[in-house]
C-alpha positions in Angstrom: -127.1 -88.6 10.0 -130.3 -89.5 12.0 -133.2 -90.8 10.3 -135.7 -88.0 11.4 -139.3 -90.0 12.5 -142.2 -88.2 11.1 -144.9 -86.7 13.5 -147.6 -89.7 12.8 -146.0 -93.2 11.7 -148.6 -95.0 9.6 -148.1 -98.0 7.9 -147.2 -95.9 5.0 -144.7 -94.2 7.2 -143.4 -97.3 8.6 -142.7 -99.1 4.8 -140.3 -95.5 3.8 -138.7 -96.3 7.2 -137.9 -100.1 6.3 -137.0 -98.8 3.1 -134.8 -96.3 4.4 -133.1 -98.7 7.5 -132.7 -101.5 4.5 -130.3 -98.9 2.8 -128.3 -98.3 6.1 -127.9 -101.3 6.5 -127.1 -102.6 3.2 -123.7 -99.4 2.8 -122.9 -100.5 6.4 -124.0 -97.4 8.2 -124.8 -97.0 11.9 -128.7 -97.0 12.3 -129.6 -94.1 14.0 -133.0 -93.0 14.4 -133.9 -89.6 16.2 -137.5 -90.0 17.6 -137.7 -86.6 18.8 -141.3 -85.1 17.6 -143.1 -88.8 16.7 -147.0 -88.7 18.3 -148.3 -90.8 17.4 -147.3 -94.7 16.4 -148.8 -97.8 16.0 -147.7 -101.7 16.2 -146.3 -101.8 12.1 -143.9 -98.2 13.7 -142.9 -100.7 16.4 -142.5 -103.6 14.2 -140.1 -101.6 12.4 -138.0 -100.2 14.7 -137.5 -103.3 16.2 -136.9 -105.0 12.7 -134.2 -102.4 12.4 -132.2 -103.0 15.4 -132.4 -107.2 15.2 -130.8 -106.3 11.0 -128.5 -104.0 12.5 -127.3 -106.2 15.4 -127.1 -108.8 13.1 -124.7 -107.0 10.0 -122.5 -105.6 13.3 -123.2 -102.4 13.3 -125.1 -99.9 15.8 -128.9 -99.2 16.9 -129.9 -96.4 18.4 -133.5 -93.7 19.0 -131.8 -90.8 20.7 -133.8 -88.6 20.7 -136.3 -89.7 21.4 -140.2 -88.7 22.3 -142.3 -89.3 25.7 -145.0 -90.6 23.4 -142.7 -93.0 21.9 -141.2 -94.1 25.1 -144.8 -94.8 26.7 -145.9 -96.5 23.5 -142.8 -99.1 23.6 -143.4 -99.5 26.9 -146.7 -100.2 26.7 -145.9 -102.7 23.6 -143.3 -104.3 26.9 -140.8 -103.0 24.2 -139.4 -100.5 26.6 -135.0 -100.8 25.8 -136.3 -100.1 22.2 -135.6 -96.3 23.3 -133.6 -93.8 25.3 -136.1 -92.6 28.1 
């Protein structure tokens, strides 16, 4: 089951996402993120996604952001994180 991102990822939403990712990793579950509805994401949200990927990989788990909205892909590209999401 994917973790579905909200359309607007605020700092509070980023904190909730981080907690959900930690729970998945502790349960040894793959980290699958549904970013198809994202309209707005700031640096905090991108940082959580980047840390989630690193933590999942370090734990030997898969990580994916799929689907990915155009807006999320654009913001990842602007931040130099174009390999973070599926375009």
